[in-house]
C-alpha positions in Angstrom: -0.3 -0.2 0.1 2.8 2.3 0.6 5.2 1.5 -2.5 1.8 2.6 -4.1 1.4 5.5 -2.6 5.1 6.2 -3.1 4.2 5.2 -6.8 1.2 7.5 -7.3 3.2 10.8 -5.6 6.4 10.1 -7.5 4.3 10.0 -10.7 2.5 13.3 -10.0 5.6 15.2 -9.0 7.1 13.8 -12.5 3.8 15.1 -14.2 4.0 18.0 -13.4 7.8 18.7 -13.5 7.3 17.9 -17.6 4.0 20.2 -17.7 6.3 23.3 -16.1 9.7 22.1 -18.9 6.8 22.1 -21.3 4.5 25.2 -20.7 6.3 27.6 -18.7 7.1 30.8 -20.6 10.9 31.8 -19.8 12.1 35.4 -20.5 13.8 34.4 -23.2 12.4 34.3 -27.5 14.0 31.9 -30.0 14.0 32.3 -33.4 14.4 29.1 -35.9 13.8 28.4 -39.8 10.6 28.1 -40.8 9.8 26.7 -44.4 8.8 28.4 -48.0 5.1 28.2 -48.6 3.6 28.6 -51.9 2.6 32.1 -52.8 -0.1 30.9 -55.6 -2.7 30.2 -52.3 -1.4 33.0 -50.7 -1.7 36.0 -53.6 -4.3 35.7 -56.0 -4.9 38.3 -58.9 -8.2 38.0 -60.4 -7.8 36.1 -63.9 -4.0 36.1 -63.4 -1.8 34.1 -65.2 -0.3 30.8 -64.2 3.3 30.0 -63.7 5.1 26.7 -64.2 7.3 27.5 -61.4 7.0 28.7 -57.8 7.3 31.8 -56.0 7.9 31.8 -52.1 7.4 33.1 -49.2 9.9 32.4 -46.7 8.9 32.2 -43.0 11.3 32.3 -39.5 9.5 30.7 -36.5 9.8 32.3 -33.3 8.0 32.3 -29.6 8.5 32.9 -26.1 11.0 29.5 -25.2 9.6 27.3 -22.7 12.7 25.4 -20.8 12.6 22.6 -23.2 12.7 25.0 -25.8 15.7 26.1 -24.8 17.1 23.5 -24.3 17.2 22.1 -27.4 17.8 25.8 -29.4 20.9 26.2 -27.1 22.6 23.2 -29.3 20.4 23.2 -31.9 22.5 25.1 -35.2 20.7 28.0 -37.0 18.5 28.6 -33.3 19.1 31.6 -31.5 18.0 32.7 -28.5 17.2 36.8 -27.0 16.2 38.1 -24.7 12.3 39.1 -24.5 13.4 42.3 -24.2 15.0 42.9 -27.2 12.1 41.1 -29.2 9.5 42.7 -27.5 10.2 46.3 -25.9 8.9 46.7 -21.9 5.8 47.8 -21.5 4.1 46.5 -25.0 2.0 43.4 -24.6 2.1 40.2 -26.8 -1.0 41.4 -28.1 0.5 44.9 -29.2 3.6 43.6 -30.8 1.9 40.7 -32.6 -0.7 43.6 -34.0 2.2 45.9 -34.3 3.5 42.7 -36.6 0.5 42.3 -38.8 0.3 46.2 -39.1 3.7 45.9 -40.8 2.9 42.7 -43.2 -0.2 44.4 -44.4 2.2 48.0 -45.0 4.4 45.4 -47.3 1.1 43.8 -49.1 0.2 47.7 -50.1 3.9 48.2 -51.4 4.1 45.7 -52.9 0.5 46.3 -55.0 2.1 49.7 -55.5 5.1 48.4 -57.1 3.7 45.1 -59.2 0.7 47.1 -60.4 2.8 50.0 -61.7 5.6 48.1 -63.3 2.7 45.8 -64.8 1.1 49.1 -66.0 -2.2 48.2 -64.5 -4.8 50.6 -62.9 -3.9 51.9 -59.2 -5.4 54.5 -57.3 -3.6 55.1 -53.6 -5.0 57.0 -50.8 -3.7 57.7 -47.8 -5.0 57.4 -44.4 -2.4 58.2 -41.8 0.8 57.7 -40.2 1.6 56.0 -36.9 3.9 55.3 -34.1 4.9 51.0 -34.8 7.2 50.7 -32.5 9.4 53.7 -29.9 13.2 52.9 -29.3 14.3 52.6 -25.5 17.1 55.1 -24.8 15.3 57.4 -27.1 13.8 61.6 -26.8 10.2 59.6 -28.2 10.5 56.9 -24.8 8.7 59.2 -22.7 6.2 61.2 -25.4 4.9 58.2 -27.8 3.5 54.8 -27.9 2.6 52.4 -30.3 -0.1 53.4 -32.1 -0.3 57.0 -31.5 -0.9 58.8 -35.1 1.3 61.7 -36.2 -0.8 63.7 -37.9 2.0 67.1 -38.0 5.5 67.8 -37.7 5.2 71.2 -36.6 3.4 73.1 -39.1 3.7 70.5 -41.4 1.1 67.7 -42.6 2.3 64.2 -42.0 0.4 62.4 -45.2 3.1 59.3 -45.2 6.6 58.3 -43.3 9.1 60.7 -45.5 7.0 63.5 -44.8 8.1 63.0 -41.4 11.7 61.5 -41.8 12.6 64.3 -44.7 11.6 66.8 -42.4 14.2 66.2 -39.4 16.8 65.0 -42.1 18.8 68.1 -42.2 18.2 68.7 -38.3 20.9 68.0 -35.3 21.1 66.8 -32.4 19.6 68.6 -29.6 17.1 70.1 -32.6 13.4 70.2 -31.5 9.7 68.8 -33.2 6.5 69.4 -32.5 5.1 66.2 -33.4 0.5 66.7 -33.4 -0.8 63.0 -32.3 -4.0 61.6 -32.5 -4.4 59.1 -29.6 -7.7 57.8 -28.4 -9.5 60.2 -29.4 -7.5 63.2 -28.4 -5.1 65.6 -30.0 -1.9 66.0 -28.4 1.1 68.1 -29.1 4.1 66.7 -28.1 8.0 68.5 -28.3 11.0 66.3 -28.5 15.0 67.0 -29.1 16.5 64.9 -31.7 19.2 62.9 -31.2 21.4 60.4 -32.1 20.4 56.6 -33.1 22.6 54.2 -30.4 23.8 52.0 -33.4 24.0 55.0 -36.3 25.4 57.6 -34.4 25.8 59.7 -37.9 21.9 60.2 -38.1 19.5 62.0 -35.9 16.2 61.4 -35.4 13.4 61.1 -31.7 13.8 57.3 -32.3 10.0 55.8 -33.4 9.5 52.9 -36.4 6.4 54.3 -38.2 4.0 52.6 -41.0 1.7 54.3 -43.3 -1.4 53.3 -43.5 -2.3 53.7 -47.1 -5.8 51.9 -48.7 -4.3 50.6 -52.5 -7.5 50.2 -55.0 -6.2 48.1 -57.6 -7.8 46.5 -61.3 -7.8 43.5 -61.6 -8.6 42.9 -58.1 -6.0 40.9 -55.8 -6.3 39.2 -52.6 -3.9 38.4 -50.3 -4.0 35.5 -47.5 -0.8 35.8 -46.0 -2.8 34.4 -41.7 -1.1 34.9 -38.7 2.5 35.9 -40.8 4.0 39.4 -39.6 6.0 41.4 -40.2 7.9 43.2 -43.6 9.9 41.0 -44.9 7.9 39.4 -47.5 7.7 42.0 -49.5 10.1 41.5 -52.4 7.9 38.0 -52.8 4.7 39.4 -52.5 5.7 41.8 -55.4 7.4 39.4 -57.9 4.2 37.3 -57.8 1.3 39.8 -58.4 4.0 41.0 -60.7 3.8 37.2 -62.5 0.3 37.2 -62.2 -0.4 40.3 -63.5 2.2 39.4 -66.9 1.3 36.7 -69.5 4.6 36.2 -69.1 6.3 33.3 -67.0 9.1 35.5 -64.9 9.6 32.0 -63.2 10.9 30.2 -66.2 9.7 27.1 -64.6 12.1 27.7 -61.3 11.4 27.5 -57.6 12.2 30.9 -56.6 12.3 32.3 -53.2 13.9 35.2 -50.7 13.2 37.9 -48.6 13.5 41.7 -47.9 11.2 44.7 -47.0 10.2 46.8 -49.8 9.0 50.6 -49.9 7.4 51.9 -52.0 10.1 53.0 -54.7 10.9 49.0 -55.2 14.2 49.5 -52.9 14.6 46.2 -50.7 15.8 46.5 -47.3 17.6 44.0 -44.8 15.8 41.8 -42.7 16.3 40.0 -39.5 17.1 36.2 -39.2 18.1 35.3 -43.0 20.1 32.5 -42.3 17.0 30.6 -41.1 15.2 31.5 -44.3 18.3 30.2 -46.5 17.8 27.2 -44.2 13.8 27.4 -44.5 14.6 27.5 -48.7 17.0 25.0 -49.2 15.4 22.6 -47.0 11.9 22.9 -49.3 14.2 22.5 -52.5 14.2 26.2 -53.7 16.1 26.6 -56.6 16.6 30.5 -56.4 16.8 32.7 -53.1 17.1 36.6 -53.2 18.6 38.5 -50.8 18.8 41.9 -49.7 22.1 42.9 -51.3 22.3 46.3 -49.0 24.3 48.4 -51.9 27.5 45.7 -51.1 28.4 46.5 -47.7 29.9 44.4 -45.6 27.8 41.9 -43.5 24.8 42.9 -45.4 21.9 39.7 -45.9 23.1 38.6 -48.7 27.0 38.2 -47.5 25.0 36.2 -44.5 23.2 35.2 -46.4 25.4 33.2 -48.9 27.8 32.3 -46.3 24.6 30.0 -45.1 24.4 28.8 -47.8 28.3 27.2 -48.3 27.9 26.3 -44.6 25.0 24.0 -45.4 26.0 22.8 -48.7 23.0 23.9 -50.5 23.1 23.9 -54.1 20.2 26.7 -54.1 21.8 29.7 -56.5 21.6 33.1 -53.4 21.3 36.3 -55.5 21.9 39.6 -54.1 19.4 42.6 -54.8 18.8 45.9 -54.0 15.9 46.8 -55.7 12.8 44.7 -57.2 14.0 45.2 -61.0 16.8 43.8 -59.8 15.4 40.7 -58.9 13.0 40.6 -62.3 16.0 41.0 -64.9 17.5 38.5 -63.5 14.7 36.2 -63.6 13.9 37.6 -67.1 17.5 36.5 -68.5 17.3 32.5 -67.3 17.2 30.3 -69.6 14.0 28.1 -68.9 14.5 25.2 -66.7 13.7 21.6 -69.0 13.0 18.8 -65.9 
Protein backbone atom coordinates (compact mmCIF):
# COMPACT_ATOMS: atom_id res chain seq x y z
CA UNK A 1 0.00 0.00 0.00
CA UNK A 2 2.80 2.39 0.96
CA UNK A 3 4.69 1.48 -2.22
CA UNK A 4 1.61 2.23 -4.33
CA UNK A 5 1.21 5.57 -2.61
CA UNK A 6 4.88 6.36 -3.19
CA UNK A 7 4.59 5.48 -6.89
CA UNK A 8 1.49 7.66 -7.22
CA UNK A 9 3.16 10.65 -5.57
CA UNK A 10 6.30 10.17 -7.69
CA UNK A 11 4.16 10.00 -10.83
CA UNK A 12 2.28 13.17 -9.92
CA UNK A 13 5.53 15.05 -9.21
CA UNK A 14 7.02 13.82 -12.50
CA UNK A 15 3.96 14.97 -14.44
CA UNK A 16 4.11 18.38 -12.77
CA UNK A 17 7.79 18.76 -13.63
CA UNK A 18 7.18 17.74 -17.26
CA UNK A 19 4.24 20.16 -17.47
CA UNK A 20 6.37 22.94 -16.01
CA UNK A 21 9.23 22.31 -18.44
CA UNK A 22 6.84 22.26 -21.37
CA UNK A 23 4.55 25.13 -20.42
CA UNK A 24 6.44 27.66 -18.30
CA UNK A 25 7.37 30.73 -20.32
CA UNK A 26 10.92 31.96 -19.75
CA UNK A 27 12.01 35.58 -20.40
CA UNK A 28 13.64 34.49 -23.66
CA UNK A 29 12.57 34.39 -27.29
CA UNK A 30 13.67 31.73 -29.81
CA UNK A 31 14.01 32.16 -33.56
CA UNK A 32 14.50 29.13 -35.82
CA UNK A 33 14.07 28.17 -39.50
CA UNK A 34 10.45 28.13 -40.65
CA UNK A 35 9.16 27.08 -44.05
CA UNK A 36 9.10 28.14 -47.70
CA UNK A 37 5.42 28.31 -48.62
CA UNK A 38 4.12 28.57 -52.19
CA UNK A 39 2.59 31.98 -52.82
CA UNK A 40 -0.05 30.86 -55.36
CA UNK A 41 -2.63 30.06 -52.65
CA UNK A 42 -1.72 33.19 -50.67
CA UNK A 43 -1.65 35.83 -53.42
CA UNK A 44 -4.47 35.67 -55.95
CA UNK A 45 -4.88 38.18 -58.79
CA UNK A 46 -8.27 38.05 -60.51
CA UNK A 47 -7.88 36.17 -63.80
CA UNK A 48 -4.13 36.06 -63.18
CA UNK A 49 -1.71 34.15 -65.38
CA UNK A 50 -0.33 30.79 -64.24
CA UNK A 51 3.36 29.83 -64.17
CA UNK A 52 5.38 26.64 -64.47
CA UNK A 53 7.47 27.43 -61.41
CA UNK A 54 6.55 28.85 -57.99
CA UNK A 55 7.36 31.89 -55.90
CA UNK A 56 7.83 31.14 -52.20
CA UNK A 57 7.29 33.10 -48.99
CA UNK A 58 10.02 32.12 -46.50
CA UNK A 59 9.32 32.35 -42.78
CA UNK A 60 11.21 32.29 -39.51
CA UNK A 61 9.45 30.65 -36.58
CA UNK A 62 9.59 32.47 -33.28
CA UNK A 63 8.11 32.28 -29.83
CA UNK A 64 8.69 32.76 -26.14
CA UNK A 65 10.77 29.89 -24.82
CA UNK A 66 9.78 27.10 -22.49
CA UNK A 67 12.63 25.39 -20.59
CA UNK A 68 12.60 22.43 -23.01
CA UNK A 69 12.62 24.70 -26.06
CA UNK A 70 15.43 26.78 -24.56
CA UNK A 71 17.50 23.62 -23.98
CA UNK A 72 16.97 22.34 -27.52
CA UNK A 73 17.64 25.74 -29.09
CA UNK A 74 20.94 26.05 -27.23
CA UNK A 75 22.35 22.98 -29.03
CA UNK A 76 20.67 23.16 -32.44
CA UNK A 77 22.22 25.03 -35.39
CA UNK A 78 20.43 28.14 -36.71
CA UNK A 79 18.36 28.44 -33.54
CA UNK A 80 18.92 31.72 -31.70
CA UNK A 81 17.94 32.72 -28.19
CA UNK A 82 17.32 36.37 -27.32
CA UNK A 83 16.34 38.09 -24.07
CA UNK A 84 12.63 38.85 -24.39
CA UNK A 85 13.10 42.60 -23.95
CA UNK A 86 15.27 42.69 -27.10
CA UNK A 87 12.32 41.40 -29.14
CA UNK A 88 9.37 42.95 -27.38
CA UNK A 89 10.10 46.28 -25.66
CA UNK A 90 9.21 46.56 -21.99
CA UNK A 91 5.64 47.78 -21.56
CA UNK A 92 4.50 46.33 -24.89
CA UNK A 93 2.18 43.36 -24.45
CA UNK A 94 2.37 40.26 -26.60
CA UNK A 95 -0.93 41.26 -28.22
CA UNK A 96 0.33 44.77 -29.01
CA UNK A 97 3.53 43.36 -30.48
CA UNK A 98 1.57 40.86 -32.58
CA UNK A 99 -0.75 43.55 -33.95
CA UNK A 100 2.23 45.79 -34.74
CA UNK A 101 3.76 42.94 -36.76
CA UNK A 102 0.49 42.40 -38.62
CA UNK A 103 0.35 46.11 -39.44
CA UNK A 104 3.87 45.88 -40.88
CA UNK A 105 2.75 42.89 -42.96
CA UNK A 106 -0.24 44.87 -44.27
CA UNK A 107 2.07 47.77 -45.14
CA UNK A 108 4.41 45.44 -47.05
CA UNK A 109 1.46 44.10 -49.03
CA UNK A 110 0.38 47.61 -49.97
CA UNK A 111 3.90 48.51 -51.10
CA UNK A 112 4.03 45.28 -53.11
CA UNK A 113 0.77 46.21 -54.87
CA UNK A 114 2.05 49.65 -55.78
CA UNK A 115 5.39 48.40 -57.17
CA UNK A 116 3.94 45.37 -58.99
CA UNK A 117 0.96 47.15 -60.56
CA UNK A 118 3.02 50.13 -61.65
CA UNK A 119 5.68 47.83 -63.15
CA UNK A 120 2.97 45.86 -64.96
CA UNK A 121 1.30 49.11 -66.10
CA UNK A 122 -2.03 48.25 -64.46
CA UNK A 123 -4.67 50.53 -62.89
CA UNK A 124 -3.88 51.74 -59.36
CA UNK A 125 -5.15 54.48 -56.99
CA UNK A 126 -3.53 55.31 -53.64
CA UNK A 127 -5.33 56.96 -50.68
CA UNK A 128 -3.42 57.99 -47.53
CA UNK A 129 -5.10 57.16 -44.21
CA UNK A 130 -2.44 58.16 -41.65
CA UNK A 131 1.02 57.57 -40.19
CA UNK A 132 1.25 55.41 -37.07
CA UNK A 133 3.96 54.68 -34.48
CA UNK A 134 4.85 50.98 -34.53
CA UNK A 135 7.64 50.97 -31.93
CA UNK A 136 9.41 53.49 -29.70
CA UNK A 137 13.13 52.87 -29.31
CA UNK A 138 14.41 52.46 -25.77
CA UNK A 139 16.69 55.27 -24.63
CA UNK A 140 15.63 57.65 -27.42
CA UNK A 141 13.82 60.99 -26.85
CA UNK A 142 10.40 59.71 -27.96
CA UNK A 143 10.40 56.94 -25.35
CA UNK A 144 8.47 58.98 -22.74
CA UNK A 145 6.39 61.01 -25.19
CA UNK A 146 4.98 58.56 -27.73
CA UNK A 147 3.70 55.02 -27.72
CA UNK A 148 2.73 52.31 -30.17
CA UNK A 149 -0.51 53.12 -31.98
CA UNK A 150 -0.18 56.93 -31.89
CA UNK A 151 -1.17 58.56 -35.18
CA UNK A 152 1.15 61.42 -36.20
CA UNK A 153 -0.67 64.10 -38.19
CA UNK A 154 1.81 67.01 -38.16
CA UNK A 155 5.48 67.78 -37.57
CA UNK A 156 5.69 71.43 -36.49
CA UNK A 157 3.22 73.03 -38.94
CA UNK A 158 3.73 70.52 -41.76
CA UNK A 159 1.14 67.84 -42.60
CA UNK A 160 2.32 64.24 -42.30
CA UNK A 161 0.64 61.96 -44.86
CA UNK A 162 3.31 59.28 -45.13
CA UNK A 163 6.42 58.24 -43.21
CA UNK A 164 8.81 60.02 -45.57
CA UNK A 165 7.15 63.35 -44.76
CA UNK A 166 8.53 63.09 -41.22
CA UNK A 167 11.80 61.39 -42.13
CA UNK A 168 12.63 63.97 -44.79
CA UNK A 169 11.66 66.85 -42.49
CA UNK A 170 14.21 65.88 -39.80
CA UNK A 171 16.92 64.60 -42.18
CA UNK A 172 18.86 67.89 -42.20
CA UNK A 173 18.46 68.60 -38.48
CA UNK A 174 21.13 68.15 -35.84
CA UNK A 175 21.37 66.68 -32.36
CA UNK A 176 19.45 68.85 -29.88
CA UNK A 177 17.08 70.37 -32.43
CA UNK A 178 13.42 69.98 -31.43
CA UNK A 179 10.23 69.22 -33.32
CA UNK A 180 6.61 69.41 -32.22
CA UNK A 181 4.58 66.37 -33.20
CA UNK A 182 0.79 66.55 -33.30
CA UNK A 183 -0.68 63.14 -32.56
CA UNK A 184 -4.05 61.46 -32.22
CA UNK A 185 -4.31 59.08 -29.27
CA UNK A 186 -7.59 57.48 -28.20
CA UNK A 187 -9.76 60.26 -29.69
CA UNK A 188 -7.55 62.94 -28.11
CA UNK A 189 -5.30 65.39 -29.98
CA UNK A 190 -1.94 65.97 -28.28
CA UNK A 191 1.21 67.95 -29.04
CA UNK A 192 4.60 66.60 -28.01
CA UNK A 193 7.82 68.61 -28.22
CA UNK A 194 10.71 66.20 -28.71
CA UNK A 195 14.44 66.75 -29.13
CA UNK A 196 16.46 64.85 -31.71
CA UNK A 197 19.29 62.51 -30.68
CA UNK A 198 21.71 60.13 -32.42
CA UNK A 199 20.55 56.54 -32.92
CA UNK A 200 22.53 54.08 -30.73
CA UNK A 201 23.37 51.84 -33.71
CA UNK A 202 23.98 54.74 -36.12
CA UNK A 203 25.52 57.77 -34.35
CA UNK A 204 25.76 59.73 -37.61
CA UNK A 205 21.98 59.80 -37.94
CA UNK A 206 19.60 61.70 -35.62
CA UNK A 207 15.90 61.24 -34.96
CA UNK A 208 13.26 61.06 -32.24
CA UNK A 209 13.51 57.25 -32.02
CA UNK A 210 10.38 55.73 -33.52
CA UNK A 211 9.54 53.24 -36.25
CA UNK A 212 6.58 54.25 -38.39
CA UNK A 213 4.12 52.77 -40.84
CA UNK A 214 1.91 54.58 -43.34
CA UNK A 215 -1.67 53.36 -43.45
CA UNK A 216 -2.73 53.50 -47.10
CA UNK A 217 -5.62 52.08 -49.01
CA UNK A 218 -4.61 50.98 -52.47
CA UNK A 219 -7.28 50.30 -55.07
CA UNK A 220 -6.16 48.20 -58.03
CA UNK A 221 -7.58 46.66 -61.17
CA UNK A 222 -7.59 43.69 -61.58
CA UNK A 223 -8.30 42.94 -57.93
CA UNK A 224 -5.81 41.05 -55.79
CA UNK A 225 -6.30 39.29 -52.45
CA UNK A 226 -3.54 38.35 -50.03
CA UNK A 227 -4.29 35.70 -47.41
CA UNK A 228 -1.21 35.80 -45.20
CA UNK A 229 -3.02 34.61 -42.07
CA UNK A 230 -1.00 35.09 -38.90
CA UNK A 231 2.31 35.82 -40.63
CA UNK A 232 3.63 39.20 -39.49
CA UNK A 233 6.43 41.60 -40.30
CA UNK A 234 7.52 43.35 -43.51
CA UNK A 235 10.09 40.88 -44.86
CA UNK A 236 7.85 39.22 -47.48
CA UNK A 237 7.52 42.44 -49.48
CA UNK A 238 9.85 41.49 -52.32
CA UNK A 239 8.27 38.07 -52.87
CA UNK A 240 4.71 39.47 -52.75
CA UNK A 241 5.75 41.95 -55.44
CA UNK A 242 7.25 39.27 -57.69
CA UNK A 243 4.22 37.00 -57.28
CA UNK A 244 1.76 39.80 -58.09
CA UNK A 245 3.77 40.87 -61.12
CA UNK A 246 4.03 37.25 -62.32
CA UNK A 247 0.25 36.82 -62.17
CA UNK A 248 -0.39 40.22 -63.79
CA UNK A 249 1.80 39.57 -66.84
CA UNK A 250 1.59 36.87 -69.47
CA UNK A 251 5.33 36.20 -69.42
CA UNK A 252 6.26 33.44 -66.95
CA UNK A 253 9.05 35.07 -64.95
CA UNK A 254 9.58 31.94 -62.81
CA UNK A 255 11.02 30.21 -65.91
CA UNK A 256 9.95 26.95 -64.27
CA UNK A 257 12.15 27.42 -61.18
CA UNK A 258 11.30 27.34 -57.49
CA UNK A 259 12.04 30.93 -56.46
CA UNK A 260 12.24 32.32 -52.92
CA UNK A 261 13.75 35.29 -51.20
CA UNK A 262 13.24 37.93 -48.61
CA UNK A 263 13.47 41.67 -48.10
CA UNK A 264 11.27 44.56 -47.09
CA UNK A 265 10.15 46.60 -50.09
CA UNK A 266 9.26 50.30 -50.16
CA UNK A 267 7.05 52.21 -52.56
CA UNK A 268 10.03 53.02 -54.79
CA UNK A 269 10.81 49.31 -55.22
CA UNK A 270 13.93 49.35 -53.04
CA UNK A 271 14.68 46.13 -51.13
CA UNK A 272 15.68 46.55 -47.48
CA UNK A 273 17.47 44.51 -44.83
CA UNK A 274 15.60 41.98 -42.71
CA UNK A 275 16.44 39.79 -39.71
CA UNK A 276 17.01 36.04 -39.52
CA UNK A 277 18.20 35.58 -43.09
CA UNK A 278 20.40 32.59 -42.22
CA UNK A 279 17.32 30.75 -40.96
CA UNK A 280 15.41 31.62 -44.13
CA UNK A 281 18.22 30.22 -46.28
CA UNK A 282 18.01 26.95 -44.34
CA UNK A 283 14.21 26.82 -44.66
CA UNK A 284 14.30 27.55 -48.40
CA UNK A 285 17.00 24.96 -49.06
CA UNK A 286 15.12 22.31 -47.06
CA UNK A 287 12.03 22.94 -49.21
CA UNK A 288 13.86 22.50 -52.52
CA UNK A 289 14.13 26.13 -53.65
CA UNK A 290 16.42 26.77 -56.65
CA UNK A 291 16.91 30.56 -56.43
CA UNK A 292 17.00 32.76 -53.32
CA UNK A 293 17.01 36.57 -53.46
CA UNK A 294 18.78 38.37 -50.59
CA UNK A 295 19.02 42.12 -49.82
CA UNK A 296 22.41 43.34 -51.02
CA UNK A 297 22.35 46.60 -49.04
CA UNK A 298 24.43 48.20 -51.82
CA UNK A 299 27.26 45.79 -51.09
CA UNK A 300 27.98 46.85 -47.54
CA UNK A 301 30.06 44.57 -45.31
CA UNK A 302 27.94 42.09 -43.35
CA UNK A 303 24.96 42.57 -45.64
CA UNK A 304 22.03 40.15 -45.73
CA UNK A 305 23.45 38.82 -49.00
CA UNK A 306 26.85 38.09 -47.47
CA UNK A 307 25.26 36.24 -44.55
CA UNK A 308 22.92 34.33 -46.88
CA UNK A 309 25.75 33.32 -49.21
CA UNK A 310 27.91 32.14 -46.30
CA UNK A 311 25.01 30.16 -44.83
CA UNK A 312 24.38 28.49 -48.19
CA UNK A 313 28.04 27.47 -48.34
CA UNK A 314 27.97 26.20 -44.76
CA UNK A 315 24.97 23.93 -45.32
CA UNK A 316 26.21 22.75 -48.72
CA UNK A 317 23.10 23.68 -50.70
CA UNK A 318 22.90 23.87 -54.50
CA UNK A 319 20.45 26.76 -54.18
CA UNK A 320 21.66 29.92 -55.95
CA UNK A 321 21.78 33.00 -53.69
CA UNK A 322 21.30 36.23 -55.67
CA UNK A 323 21.99 39.79 -54.35
CA UNK A 324 19.32 42.43 -55.04
CA UNK A 325 18.94 46.10 -54.14
CA UNK A 326 15.65 46.65 -55.97
CA UNK A 327 12.63 44.83 -57.35
CA UNK A 328 13.99 45.50 -60.84
CA UNK A 329 17.21 43.65 -59.93
CA UNK A 330 15.22 40.52 -59.10
CA UNK A 331 12.93 40.87 -62.10
CA UNK A 332 15.79 41.37 -64.56
CA UNK A 333 17.65 38.38 -63.13
CA UNK A 334 14.63 36.13 -63.68
CA UNK A 335 13.96 37.44 -67.17
CA UNK A 336 17.47 36.58 -68.36
CA UNK A 337 17.27 32.97 -67.16
CA UNK A 338 16.97 30.12 -69.61
CA UNK A 339 13.71 28.19 -68.96
CA UNK A 340 14.23 25.22 -66.71
CA UNK A 341 13.99 21.81 -68.33
CA UNK A 342 12.89 18.83 -66.26
